[in-house]
C-alpha positions as CSV (number, residue, x, y, z in Angstrom):
1,M,12.8,-7.5,-0.3
2,R,12.7,-4.0,1.5
3,V,9.2,-2.7,2.5
4,A,8.0,0.6,3.8
5,I,4.7,1.0,5.5
6,L,2.5,4.3,5.4
7,T,-0.4,4.5,7.7
8,I,-2.8,7.1,6.4
9,S,-5.5,8.3,8.8
10,D,-6.4,11.7,10.7
11,S,-7.1,10.2,13.6
12,V,-4.1,8.0,14.2
13,F,-1.7,11.1,12.9
14,R,-3.6,12.9,15.6
15,G,-3.0,10.5,18.5
16,E,-6.8,9.9,19.0
17,R,-6.7,6.4,17.6
18,A,-4.0,3.7,17.7
19,D,-2.2,2.4,14.5
20,L,-3.5,-1.2,14.3
21,S,-3.0,-1.6,10.6
22,G,0.5,-0.4,10.1
23,P,1.7,-3.0,13.0
24,A,-0.5,-5.9,11.7
25,L,1.2,-5.3,8.0
26,R,4.7,-5.2,9.6
27,E,3.8,-8.8,11.2
28,R,2.6,-10.2,8.0
29,C,5.8,-8.8,6.4
30,A,8.0,-10.3,8.9
31,Q,6.3,-13.9,8.3
32,R,7.6,-13.4,4.8
33,G,11.0,-12.7,5.4
34,W,10.6,-9.2,4.2
35,Q,12.4,-6.1,6.1
36,V,10.8,-3.3,7.0
37,V,12.8,-0.4,6.6
38,A,10.6,2.4,7.3
39,A,7.0,3.3,8.9
40,E,5.3,6.5,9.0
41,I,1.8,7.6,9.8
42,V,0.3,11.1,7.8
43,P,-2.9,12.5,8.0
44,D,-5.4,12.2,4.6
45,E,-3.7,14.9,3.3
46,S,-2.8,14.4,-0.4
47,S,0.3,16.2,-0.4
48,T,1.8,14.8,2.5
49,I,0.7,11.5,1.2
50,Q,2.6,12.5,-2.3
51,A,5.8,13.8,-0.5
52,F,6.4,10.6,1.3
53,L,5.6,8.4,-1.6
54,I,8.2,10.4,-3.7
55,A,10.9,10.8,-1.1
56,C,10.7,7.2,-0.3
57,A,10.5,5.9,-4.1
58,D,13.2,8.1,-5.6
59,S,15.8,7.3,-2.6
60,R,15.1,3.7,-3.5
61,Q,14.9,3.3,0.2
62,A,12.1,0.6,-0.4
63,D,11.3,-2.2,-3.1
64,V,7.7,-2.1,-2.2
65,I,5.9,1.0,-0.5
66,L,2.6,-0.6,1.4
67,T,0.0,2.2,2.4
68,T,-2.8,1.5,4.6
69,G,-5.9,3.5,4.7
70,G,-7.9,6.5,2.5
71,T,-8.8,3.8,-0.2
72,G,-12.8,4.2,0.7
73,L,-15.4,6.4,-0.1
74,G,-15.2,9.2,2.6
75,P,-14.7,12.5,1.7
76,R,-11.1,12.7,3.1
77,D,-10.1,9.4,1.3
78,V,-7.5,10.5,-1.0
79,T,-4.8,7.9,-1.2
80,P,-5.6,6.3,-4.5
81,E,-5.3,9.9,-6.0
82,A,-2.4,10.8,-4.3
83,T,-1.1,7.6,-5.2
84,A,-2.0,7.9,-8.9
85,A,-0.4,11.4,-8.9
86,V,3.1,10.0,-8.4
87,C,2.9,7.0,-10.3
88,P,3.6,7.4,-14.2
89,R,2.5,3.5,-14.2
90,L,-0.4,1.8,-12.6
91,I,-0.9,-1.6,-12.1
92,P,-4.6,-2.3,-12.2
93,G,-4.6,-5.9,-11.9
94,L,-3.5,-5.9,-8.1
95,G,-6.1,-3.6,-7.0
96,E,-8.7,-6.1,-9.1
97,L,-7.2,-9.3,-7.5
98,M,-7.3,-7.6,-3.8
99,R,-10.9,-6.5,-4.3
100,A,-12.0,-10.1,-5.6
101,A,-10.2,-11.7,-3.0
102,G,-11.7,-9.7,-0.2
103,K,-15.6,-10.2,-1.6
104,G,-15.2,-13.5,0.2
105,S,-15.0,-12.2,3.6
106,N,-16.4,-8.7,3.1
107,P,-19.3,-7.7,0.9
108,H,-17.8,-4.2,0.9
109,A,-14.7,-5.3,-0.5
110,A,-15.7,-3.9,-3.8
111,L,-15.7,-0.3,-2.7
112,S,-12.3,-0.2,-2.1
113,R,-10.7,2.0,-4.5
114,A,-7.2,0.8,-4.1
115,V,-4.7,1.1,-7.1
116,A,-1.0,-0.1,-7.2
117,G,1.5,1.6,-9.5
118,V,5.2,2.0,-10.1
119,R,7.4,4.9,-9.4
120,G,10.9,4.5,-10.8
121,Q,12.0,1.1,-9.4
122,T,9.6,1.1,-6.5
123,L,6.1,-0.6,-6.4
124,I,3.3,1.1,-4.4
125,V,0.2,-0.5,-3.2
126,N,-2.7,0.7,-1.4
127,L,-4.3,-1.5,1.2
128,P,-7.5,-1.1,3.1
129,G,-7.4,0.7,6.4
130,S,-8.9,-1.9,8.8
131,P,-6.0,-4.5,10.1
132,K,-8.2,-7.6,8.5
133,G,-8.4,-5.7,5.3
134,A,-5.1,-4.6,4.9
135,V,-3.6,-8.1,5.8
136,E,-6.1,-10.0,3.7
137,S,-5.6,-7.6,0.5
138,L,-1.9,-8.0,1.1
139,D,-1.8,-11.9,1.3
140,A,-4.0,-11.8,-2.0
141,V,-1.0,-10.1,-4.2
142,A,2.0,-11.0,-1.6
143,A,2.9,-13.7,-4.3
144,L,3.4,-11.0,-7.0
145,L,5.2,-8.9,-5.6
146,P,8.8,-10.3,-5.5
147,H,8.4,-11.1,-9.0
148,A,6.9,-7.6,-10.0
149,V,10.1,-6.2,-8.1
150,D,12.5,-8.4,-10.2
151,V,10.8,-7.3,-13.0
152,L,11.0,-3.5,-12.2
153,R,15.1,-4.4,-11.4
154,G,15.3,-5.8,-15.4
155,A,14.3,-9.4,-14.7
156,R,12.3,-11.3,-17.7
157,H,8.9,-12.1,-17.1
158,D,9.2,-16.3,-17.0
């Protein structure tokens, strides 16, 4: 499975803080045998996030785009809205599953506004910005992603 990783953080984009979540997700994807075909860092700007998601999905460069960051309640956290704006179909169950799985290790997991959706034949999944939260959330839905990609490509639900 081909994966693109988009880190969304003003401070990481400006070079004030290291990107820890993107590399943590890259490592987890490699452990699962998934190929990371792109990794970018953008600021918490809806138009910039949307532009990356559209370009990556519409080029069919990746089967799955994983975003990390911008899913909280802060005034600059716009990732869910940017994702929903470019996805004609949302998949609420993935966000619900990630929040349910996260509550065991982080009582604040319920405050995540992460969404997942489909643009064309690409699945887009928002993950939290912390390395631990991003990897744990990915782990919560990882077994479903290859099947979801297969179904997007025309496979039957079995």
